[in-house]
C-alpha positions in Angstrom: 14.6 -25.3 8.6 14.3 -26.9 5.2 12.4 -24.9 2.5 11.1 -28.1 0.9 9.2 -30.6 3.0 7.5 -32.7 0.3 4.3 -32.5 2.4 2.5 -30.5 -0.3 3.4 -32.7 -3.2 -0.1 -34.2 -3.2 -1.7 -30.8 -3.7 -2.6 -30.1 -0.1 -1.2 -27.7 2.6 -1.5 -27.4 6.3 -3.5 -24.6 7.9 -2.0 -22.8 10.9 -3.5 -24.7 13.9 -5.9 -26.6 11.6 -6.2 -29.5 9.1 -4.6 -30.1 5.7 -6.7 -28.6 2.8 -6.4 -28.5 -1.0 -4.0 -25.8 -2.2 -6.9 -24.2 -4.1 -9.1 -24.0 -1.0 -11.0 -20.7 -0.5 -8.8 -20.0 2.6 -5.6 -20.6 0.7 -6.9 -18.4 -2.2 -7.6 -15.6 0.3 -4.3 -15.5 2.2 -2.4 -16.4 -1.0 -3.8 -13.3 -2.7 -2.9 -11.1 0.3 0.7 -12.6 0.0 0.6 -11.6 -3.7 -0.4 -8.1 -2.8 2.5 -7.9 -0.3 4.9 -9.0 -3.1 3.6 -6.3 -5.5 4.1 -3.7 -2.7 7.7 -4.9 -2.6 7.9 -4.1 -6.3 6.5 -0.7 -5.6 9.1 0.0 -3.0 11.9 -1.2 -5.3 10.6 1.1 -8.1 10.3 3.9 -5.6 14.0 3.7 -4.8 14.8 3.8 -8.5 12.5 6.8 -9.0 13.8 8.8 -6.0 16.6 10.4 -8.1 14.3 11.4 -11.0 12.9 14.5 -9.4 14.8 16.9 -7.2 12.1 17.2 -4.5 11.1 13.5 -4.7 13.4 12.0 -2.1 11.6 13.1 1.1 8.1 12.6 -0.2 8.9 9.1 -1.7 10.8 8.2 1.5 7.7 8.9 3.6 5.5 6.9 1.2 8.1 4.0 1.3 7.9 4.0 5.1 4.1 3.8 5.0 4.1 1.0 2.5 6.6 -0.9 4.6 4.2 -0.5 7.5 1.4 -1.9 5.4 3.5 -4.9 4.3 4.0 -5.8 8.0 0.2 -5.5 8.5 -0.6 -7.6 5.5 1.7 -10.3 6.8 -0.4 -10.3 10.0 -3.6 -10.4 8.0 -2.2 -13.4 6.1 -1.5 -15.2 9.4 -5.0 -14.5 10.6 -6.6 -15.8 7.4 -4.3 -18.9 7.4 -5.9 -20.2 10.6 -9.4 -21.5 11.1 -9.0 -20.5 14.8 -7.3 -17.1 14.8 -8.6 -16.2 18.3 -7.1 -19.3 19.8 -3.7 -18.2 18.5 -4.2 -14.4 19.1 -3.8 -13.7 15.4 -6.3 -10.8 15.1 -4.1 -7.8 15.3 -5.6 -5.4 12.7 -8.2 -3.1 14.2 -10.0 0.2 13.7 -6.9 2.2 14.5 -5.2 0.7 11.4 -8.2 1.6 9.2 -8.3 5.2 10.7 -4.6 5.6 9.9 -5.1 4.7 6.3 -8.1 7.1 6.1 -5.9 9.8 7.5 -3.3 9.0 4.8 -5.9 9.3 2.1 -7.1 12.7 3.4 -3.5 13.9 3.6 -2.7 12.8 0.1 -5.9 14.2 -1.4 -5.1 17.6 0.0 -1.9 17.6 -2.1 -3.7 16.6 -5.3 -6.0 18.5 -7.7 -9.6 17.3 -7.5 -10.2 14.3 -9.8 -12.8 15.3 -12.4 -12.3 12.4 -14.9 -11.5 8.7 -14.8 -7.8 7.9 -15.2 -6.0 5.0 -16.7 -3.4 3.0 -14.8 -0.1 4.5 -15.9 1.9 7.6 -16.1 5.2 6.9 -14.4 6.6 3.3 -14.0 6.2 3.8 -10.3 2.5 4.7 -10.6 2.0 1.7 -12.8 3.4 -0.6 -10.1 1.1 1.1 -7.6 -1.9 0.6 -9.8 -1.1 -3.1 -10.1 -1.0 -3.3 -6.3 -4.3 -1.6 -6.1 -5.9 -4.1 -8.5 -4.4 -7.0 -6.6 -5.7 -5.5 -3.4 -9.2 -5.4 -4.8 -8.9 -9.1 -5.7 -7.6 -9.9 -2.2 -10.7 -8.1 -0.9 -12.9 -10.3 -3.1 -11.1 -13.5 -2.0 -11.5 -12.6 1.6 -15.2 -11.9 1.1 -15.6 -15.3 -0.5 -13.8 -16.9 2.4 -16.1 -15.0 4.9 -19.1 -16.4 3.0 -17.6 -19.9 3.0 -16.9 -20.1 6.8 -20.1 -18.6 8.2 -20.6 -21.6 10.5 -17.0 -21.6 11.7 -14.9 -18.8 13.3 -16.0 -15.8 11.3 -13.6 -13.6 9.3 -13.2 -10.2 10.8 -15.0 -7.4 9.1 -12.0 -5.3 10.0 -9.8 -7.2 7.6 -12.3 -6.6 4.7 -12.6 -2.9 5.6 -8.8 -2.6 5.9 -8.3 -4.0 2.4 -11.0 -1.8 1.0 -9.4 1.3 2.4 -6.0 0.1 1.4 -7.1 -0.1 -2.3 -8.5 3.4 -2.0 -5.2 4.7 -0.6 -3.2 2.9 -3.3 -5.3 4.7 -6.0 -4.5 8.1 -4.4 -0.8 7.1 -4.0 -0.7 6.3 -7.8 -1.7 9.9 -8.5 0.5 11.3 -5.8 3.7 9.6 -7.2 2.9 10.9 -10.7 2.6 14.4 -9.3 5.9 14.0 -7.3 7.6 12.9 -10.5 6.0 15.6 -12.6 4.3 13.1 -14.9 0.6 13.7 -15.7 -2.1 11.1 -15.0 -3.4 9.3 -18.1 -6.9 10.6 -18.6 -9.5 8.1 -19.9 -11.0 9.1 -23.2 -14.2 7.5 -24.4 -13.5 5.6 -27.6 
């Protein structure tokens, strides 16, 4: 399979099981941002491997987080496929369901039990790894906004699953908690926001 096809040289791209649309179409923006989120999670996983040796107890904890993020990457790929088609039901592309959302909520509850209660706002930062996680969290929030825009734009067509929007919302919450958790694992304090 050739990487370059020249079919997109005019500024259009083909949807999965659908027509060609402009590369800045709302649907392309939505699944493109989900793809960008997935790429930032790849950066998180790379930074995690580099950070694993920095704290003696970090290896097992970071290894578990790495496995969870890998699972999320596979799910985001499936979400991207669902969003890339104007007819996801026809191609059996809706694979994310309530069980995936519940699992992320369980991960959030698990992580919060390990962290001191948050009493102040924190700035993105601390460890390099936490900074990467914060960037993923911010991209996740943007992906959620793009999917909501797509849902509004296609109301008369096959609707966008509410489950995808909820999943992205919970994922951004989990990534926030993970940013704090990796700082704790690496013995680096969160950066507390101070009113200027």
